[in-house]
C-alpha positions in Angstrom: 6.5 196.7 68.1 3.7 196.3 70.9 4.6 195.8 74.4 3.1 192.7 76.0 1.1 193.2 79.0 -1.1 190.9 81.1 -3.9 190.9 79.2 -2.5 189.9 75.7 0.1 187.6 77.1 0.5 184.5 75.8 -0.8 181.9 78.3 1.8 179.3 79.7 0.8 175.9 79.6 2.9 174.5 82.1 4.4 170.5 81.6 6.4 168.7 83.5 8.6 165.5 82.9 9.5 163.1 85.0 9.9 159.5 85.1 11.3 156.5 87.5 11.2 152.6 87.5 7.5 151.2 88.3 6.9 147.9 90.8 5.1 146.2 88.3 4.1 146.7 85.0 0.7 147.7 85.2 0.4 150.5 88.3 2.2 153.7 88.8 4.0 152.8 91.6 7.5 153.7 91.9 10.2 151.4 93.1 12.2 154.1 94.6 10.7 157.6 95.4 14.8 159.2 96.0 15.7 157.9 92.3 12.5 159.8 90.1 14.2 161.3 87.7 12.9 165.0 87.4 13.4 165.8 83.1 12.3 169.8 83.9 9.3 171.6 83.7 8.6 172.6 80.2 6.5 176.1 78.6 4.1 173.8 76.5 3.3 170.4 75.6 4.9 170.2 72.3 8.4 170.5 74.0 7.4 168.1 77.0 6.8 165.8 74.5 9.8 165.8 73.3 11.8 165.7 76.4 9.6 162.4 76.9 10.1 160.9 73.8 13.7 161.4 74.3 14.0 159.6 78.1 11.5 157.1 77.2 13.5 156.1 74.1 16.5 156.2 76.0 15.3 153.6 78.9 13.6 150.9 76.5 15.4 148.3 77.5 13.9 148.5 81.4 9.9 147.5 80.9 9.5 148.7 84.0 10.8 152.1 83.2 8.1 154.9 82.7 8.1 158.5 81.9 5.1 160.7 82.5 3.8 164.1 81.2 2.1 166.5 83.8 -0.3 169.3 83.0 1.1 171.7 85.7 -1.1 174.0 84.0 -4.6 171.8 84.6 -3.5 171.7 88.6 -2.8 175.4 88.6 -6.0 176.7 86.9 -8.3 173.6 87.4 -11.0 175.9 86.0 -9.3 177.1 83.6 -10.9 180.9 83.8 -6.7 182.5 84.3 -7.4 182.3 87.9 -5.1 180.2 90.0 -7.0 177.9 92.2 
């Protein structure tokens, strides 16, 4: 089995899933920043979407509650060239 090194290692595409109650349905201002629910950081979009969907379904009765997926890999490497900003 070949060893992994920096050149052939799978690229991490980190995603953050978090949510909270919004002040109004049309915006993205949170009612209370101290009550944000940080679900976690995930290694790929598929696992982040699974976590997001689970949390969103658990809060379906509260119209002001929203969960988001943030593409951390785009913030860390905005040019997509493998060199951190």
